C-alpha positions in Angstrom: -50.7 -4.1 -2.7 -48.7 -4.6 -6.0 -44.7 -4.4 -6.3 -42.4 -3.6 -8.8 -38.8 -5.3 -7.7 -35.3 -5.5 -9.1 -33.0 -8.3 -8.1 -29.5 -8.6 -9.1 -28.2 -11.9 -10.0 -25.3 -14.0 -9.5 -23.9 -13.0 -13.0 -24.4 -9.2 -12.0 -27.4 -8.9 -14.6 -30.2 -7.6 -13.2 -33.8 -8.8 -13.1 -36.9 -6.4 -13.2 -40.8 -7.9 -11.8 -43.6 -7.3 -10.2 -45.3 -9.5 -7.5 -48.0 -8.7 -4.8 -45.8 -10.8 -2.4 -41.6 -9.2 -2.2 -40.5 -11.7 0.2 -42.2 -14.8 -1.5 -41.2 -14.2 -5.1 -37.6 -13.5 -4.0 -37.9 -17.2 -2.5 -39.0 -18.5 -5.7 -36.3 -17.1 -7.6 -33.5 -18.7 -5.3 -35.3 -21.7 -5.8 -36.0 -22.0 -9.5 -39.0 -22.1 -9.3 -40.1 -18.3 -10.6 -38.3 -16.4 -14.3 -36.6 -18.7 -16.7 -34.4 -15.9 -16.8 -32.9 -16.0 -12.9 -33.2 -19.8 -13.6 -29.6 -20.3 -14.3 -28.4 -17.4 -12.2 -29.4 -17.9 -9.0 -28.8 -16.8 -6.4 -30.8 -13.3 -6.6 -30.1 -10.7 -3.8 -33.4 -8.5 -3.5 -31.6 -4.6 -4.8 -34.8 -2.4 -5.1 -38.5 -2.5 -4.2 -41.3 -0.2 -5.0 -45.1 -0.2 -4.1 -48.2 0.4 -6.6 -51.4 1.5 -5.9 -52.8 -1.1 -8.2 -51.8 -4.0 -10.5 -51.9 -1.8 -13.7 -49.8 1.2 -11.9 -47.4 -1.9 -10.9 -47.1 -3.4 -14.5 -46.8 -0.3 -16.2 -44.0 1.0 -13.6 -42.1 -2.6 -14.8 -42.1 -1.4 -18.3 -40.7 1.7 -17.3 -37.9 0.2 -15.0 -36.8 -2.6 -17.8 -36.6 0.5 -20.5 -33.8 2.0 -18.5 -30.1 1.5 -18.9 -28.3 -0.3 -16.5 -26.8 2.8 -15.4 -30.3 4.3 -14.7 -31.6 0.7 -12.9 -28.8 1.9 -10.6 -29.7 5.1 -10.2 -32.9 4.0 -9.0 -31.3 1.6 -6.8 -29.2 3.8 -5.4 -32.2 6.3 -4.7 -30.9 8.8 -7.0 -33.4 8.4 -9.6 
């Protein structure tokens, strides 16, 4: 299974990513071993995850989510999108 996820960083910003194991990836973010963006913004908290059938579908969805405004991401997190 492939997943797209959104974490909220300690500074209140959102980071969107792709993984095959959400729990492991969040742990990596919080250990400073993942994305450069989150290294200086730890700890992060998982706010949203979405499963996708394939890697290509997940990467496409990741791009769509990254293009959303902050308000759009908040609607998605809140289940209103």
